[in-house]
N, C-alpha and C positions, 0 to 999 in steps of 0.2 A: 143276282145279280135283279135292283129293285123292275117296276113298271116306266115303261115310258111311252108314249104314242110317238105313233111314225107319220106326221102326215107331209108331203113332199111341198113344195112350193104352187099356189096356183100366182096365175097374171095377173098382174098390179100388186102383187104382197112386196114387200123387200125382201132381201135375198136372208134366205137363213144361214145363221151361225152358230157351229156347238159351242160353247164357252167351259170349260177346267175350272169349277168352282171351288175352292177350299174350303172357301167360308172367309177364308182370310182377307186382311189388305189390301196387296194386291191385287189378287182377283177380284174382290170386289170394284175397281178404281176401271181392270181388265171390262170388266160384266158391262158398269158407264159407259167407257168407249166405244163398246160393242153394241151400245143400246144405238146411240147417234145413226147407227147404219144396215143393224139389221135384227129380224126377227133372233131373239133367244132361245135356245134348247140348250139348259145346263147340265155338266156330269158331275157329280161328285161321288168321290172311290173312301172307302171305309178298307184300311190294309190292315187294322189291330196298333194303327200311331194311339198311343197313351192317352189323347183329348179327343180318339172317333167322335163320338158322343155327342157333345160341346161343339164339335168342329162340324157335326151335321146341323145341329140348331142352328145352329150358324147362316149358314147355307141355306135352310129350310124358308131363316128370316128373310135372309136377302134377297133370291125367289118370288118369295111372296114380295117383297115390297117392290120387284120392276113387274109384276102379278106374271108372271111365268110359268105356264102350263108345260112346258116341254120341259122336262126334268128327271133327269138318272141318276139312283143310287144305285151305286156297287160297292160289291163287296170282294178284294184279292187279297182272300187267311193265307196265301202265300208265301204274300210280303216278308208276314208276322214269322212264320214258317224258316223262312229264309235266315231273318234276323240280321245281325253284322250294322245294326243300327239304335240309337239309343231312345230313337222312339219308337220301335218294335221288341226289343228286346228289355223285360225290366231289369236286367243282374248289369246292365250299361246304365248308366247315369248318367244323366243329359248334361253336360258341363255350362256352369257358371258363363256368363258374357266373353267374348275378349276379340271384341271389335276390331283388331290391328290383327288378328289372327294371321298366317301367309297357310295351313296347313287344313286340310279336308276337314272340315268339323264331325261328331260322331254322328249328331244328327243325323249326317246323310244318310238316305235309302237308298241301296246300290243299284242301281238304273230304274229307277221308279218312276222318274217323267216316260218312262218309254214308254211301260205298259197302261199308264195312262193314257198317253200317243194314240195308244190300238184298238184300244177302247171308241175314243173319241170318233177314229177316224173308221171305224166296223160303222159305228151309229150314222157317222156322216155323209157317208156315203145310202145308207139306207135313206135319210131325210133327206135327200138331196142338200145336201148344207154346201155352202161352199167355200167358209171359212170355220176356222178352230182356232178357235184365241186361248191362250194361256199366257198367267200373269207371268212369267220369268224374268228374273232379276237378273244379271251379269254384273256389270261393277260394284255396286249396293250391297251386296248379299252374303251369305254367308258358305263363298267360295264350293254351291257346289259345282262337279263336272257338268249336268245336265240341265245347267239354266246358261249355256254358254248361245253365243249368236250362231257358231259354226256347227251346233250339234240340232235344231232345225233348222239350216239348210239341207243336212246331211238328210233330216229327218222327211222332209218335202219331198226330194231327189224319191226316196224311196216310199212310200203314198202315191207320188205319178208310176213308182215300177211294180208299183202292187195292186192297186185296181184299175175299176173296170174301165177303158177308155172312151169312155164318156164322164167318165166322174173327175166334177172339175173343183180337187177339193185344196187348198192349204191350211201352213200353220201361221199365225200373224201373231207378232210376241210384240205389244201394243210399247209396251213396260219397262223393253228387257234394257234400253239404255240408259231408263231414267234411275238416279241418288234414289232414296227413300222420301227424302223430303219434297221433290217432286211428284211423283204418288200422292204422298201428303196433295199437296197440293194441285193438283189434277180433281183427283178426288171432291175435293173438295169444290171446284169452280162445277166439276161436273155434276152437282146434289149427290153426289153418291154416299148411299147410308151404311159411312164407316164404321155409326157407332155401335152396330148388329156383328162387326165382324170379329174374328178372334183371333188373335195369332200365338201365343202363348206355345209352347211345347208343353209342360207337368199340369197347371192347374186350370181348373175346371168353374171357379165357382169367381174364386180373383186370380188375373193373371201374376204369373210369376214376378214379376218385373227382373228379373236376372238370369235368364236363359236367354240367348242368341236375340233370338226374334224375337225378344220379349225389348230388351237392348237396345235392336236396328230400326223398332216403332217408337221407341220414343224418342231416342236419337232424333230421329224423320219428323216427330214431332215437333222438338225444341228447337230444331234445324229452319223449317216453317215459322217460328214465332204460333206456335197453337196449342192449345192440351188435347191431348189424347184422352178421347170424352168413355173410353173403355175404362172398368175398374183394375188396380191392383194391389196386390197383394203389400209390393215395396215399389215404390218408385220411383227410380235412384237419378239422383239428379247428378249431371253428370259436373267431375269437379270439385261434388262437397257428398256430404253422407247421407243416406238414402231415405228417404222419408217414408214412415209406415203408413200404412191403410189404416184411415179408420175405421 
């Protein structure tokens, strides 16, 4: 578990919120939304995912952009040991995008968000935070079961039962009902540094352009009528031939 500062809020300061930040687009926009009303403490988790180093670089870049001092980087190596996901098991290939899928993709990390939220709750209780923000997306996502609104409603009940009586901590999911294109537009509206984010499941220097996460992001930008500012190895044109990056 990385270093973090523990400072309770004082009179006259904005309330504090912990934001779970992957370094991706959705969490970046969530940070921008939380920044409107809260002081920020950013939590990032390395769990043996294929692009963990690249994701942490993006996390730090976004945290620096917002001038966030309170940040924590944790390791959850047991998620890699457990496996069961193409993100953590190198023997399971990352699937090519299938945006009309109805099944759960191989990139699902079993019950991952519960691990992340538990750390956020523990840290938030120590910090005296009021909210835990997470950039989960339900409708226009890859179909992960731990991104549904009812999941977070249940977790809020768990927080109520499992923390001190004086703790006033609630999970907030500000983008959960948005389409990805709406998230892009919201990010642009708020001046979020989307050019610093990383969404790809398997690239490091250039995003692959063909995994589910890349495809969802590219489609979102296309629907928003905007150009994605990050570089891609292959940038598919929906309804046309893939364009190879220079």
